[in-house]
C-alpha positions, 0 to 999 in steps of 0.5 A: 244356492246352485249346489243343491242336493242331488245337483249332479244326479248319479252316473247314469242320470247327469243332471248337471255339468256345473263347473264341468263336472259329471257325476261318476266321472272317472280319470286315469290321473285322478286326484281324488278317486270316487269322492262324495261331493257336499255343499254347505248344508252337509247335502250330497251334490254328486260323487266321483273322481276329481282332478287337479283341474277340476279342483282349480275350476271348482275354486274359480267358479264358486260363489261366495256363498258356496263350498264344495266339500269332498269326503273320501271314498271309504265314507261316501262309498262304504261307510253308508253301505248298500242301503244308503244310511249309517246310524240313521243318516241319509247318504244324500243329507247326513248334515254338516256336522257328520260331513266336516268330521269325515271330509278330506278337502274343503274348497272355497272360492279361490281357496284349497283346505286340506285334512291330512290323516294323522298328525301334520305339522306343516301349515300347508301342502303343495300338490302340483300347482294347488296349495292347500292350507292345513286347517283343523275341524274347528276352523272348518266349522268356522268357515262354513258357519261364515257362509251360512250366516 
């Protein structure tokens, strides 16, 4: 498994550029601002802004046993607080259940999934040239379990 806990290091010590990403990366034209990046085990692999181009490249380069799960800024930076824990969970490894309950996006090989805030009647949404399937948390769990088994 390539996407391991801490893969990208931190903003002051990048340890990987896999899929063209750097921990703490920042863009003026970001699609996701300061998102937390997690793997199929619910372990944090890095964080930072993500562009539409990042999403495309991630989806193109992911292997079949990988998922790139994105939590929003509030969860990834603020919910855990300065000590890096909330409700006894470590920001670096909160677990897949925690991550799936709070994620905004899941990227799988050549597929994009989105969890809207509030109710959404559509089955997909397009942002620029990315088509996101809107799915439930239960469906997300099924997708991740299929990868793990």
